[in-house]
C-alpha positions in Angstrom: -33.6 52.3 5.3 -31.6 49.5 3.7 -34.8 47.7 2.8 -37.3 50.6 2.2 -37.0 52.5 -1.1 -36.8 56.3 -0.8 -39.8 56.5 -3.1 -41.9 54.5 -0.6 -40.9 56.9 2.3 -41.8 59.9 0.1 -45.2 58.4 -0.9 -46.0 57.7 2.8 -44.8 61.2 3.8 -47.4 62.9 1.5 -50.2 61.2 3.5 -48.5 61.7 6.9 -48.7 64.8 9.1 -44.9 64.7 9.8 -41.6 62.9 9.8 -39.4 61.6 12.6 -36.0 60.7 11.4 -33.2 59.1 13.4 -29.6 58.0 13.2 -26.7 57.2 15.4 -23.6 59.4 14.8 -21.1 57.7 12.4 -17.9 59.5 11.6 -19.3 62.8 13.0 -22.4 62.6 10.8 -25.6 60.6 10.1 -25.7 57.1 8.6 -25.3 57.2 4.8 -28.6 55.5 4.2 -30.4 58.2 6.2 -28.4 60.9 4.3 -29.5 59.5 1.0 -33.1 59.5 2.0 -33.0 63.1 3.2 -31.3 64.2 -0.1 -34.2 62.5 -2.0 -36.8 64.2 0.2 -35.1 67.6 0.0 -35.6 67.5 -3.8 -39.3 67.0 -3.4 -39.6 70.0 -1.0 -42.5 68.7 1.1 -43.6 72.1 2.4 -45.4 72.5 5.7 -44.7 69.0 7.0 -43.5 68.9 10.6 -40.2 67.1 11.1 -37.8 66.3 13.9 -34.5 64.4 14.3 -33.4 62.1 17.0 -30.3 60.0 17.6 -27.4 58.9 19.7 -23.8 60.0 19.8 -20.5 59.4 21.5 -18.1 62.2 22.3 -18.5 64.2 19.0 -22.1 64.1 17.9 -23.1 65.4 14.5 -25.9 63.2 13.2 -28.8 65.2 14.7 -27.3 68.5 13.6 -26.8 67.2 10.1 -30.3 65.7 9.8 -31.8 69.0 11.1 -29.9 70.9 8.5 -31.2 68.6 5.7 -34.7 68.8 7.0 -34.6 72.6 7.1 -33.1 72.7 3.6 -35.9 70.5 2.4 -38.6 72.9 3.5 -39.8 71.0 6.6 -41.2 72.8 9.6 -38.4 71.7 12.0 -39.5 70.8 15.5 -37.2 70.3 18.6 -35.3 66.9 18.4 -34.0 64.4 20.9 -30.5 63.1 21.4 -28.7 61.0 24.0 -25.1 60.1 24.7 -23.8 56.6 24.0 -26.3 53.8 24.5 -29.7 54.8 25.9 -30.5 53.8 29.4 -34.0 53.0 30.7 -34.7 56.6 31.5 -33.5 57.9 28.2 -35.5 55.2 26.3 -38.6 56.4 28.2 -37.7 60.0 27.4 -37.4 59.1 23.7 -40.8 57.4 23.8 -42.3 60.6 25.3 -40.6 62.7 22.7 -42.2 60.7 19.9 -45.6 60.7 21.6 -45.5 64.5 22.0 -44.4 64.9 18.4 -47.3 62.8 17.1 -49.8 64.4 19.4 -48.9 67.9 18.0 -49.3 67.0 14.4 
């Protein structure tokens, strides 16, 4: 998100069937750049777009919960997300790919 303007994401979203958004947990929340983008999208209220959040966390978590709250507040049709602890191992990486595949298949 540090190189893609929020307006570009919003324009792409209006053509897309849904949105997957991810972030590692930082200080019990999502990365600031992801938070800024979600605040921007919340203001646009993209109704009836499916969305899901994914991420990683250590002991506390928080990013996925925060992203899901922002997506719900933005009027998205929230779908089940995906989260793993610490750094993803091979099995978790494959599970994440499967999660993304199933999300896209159900759009």
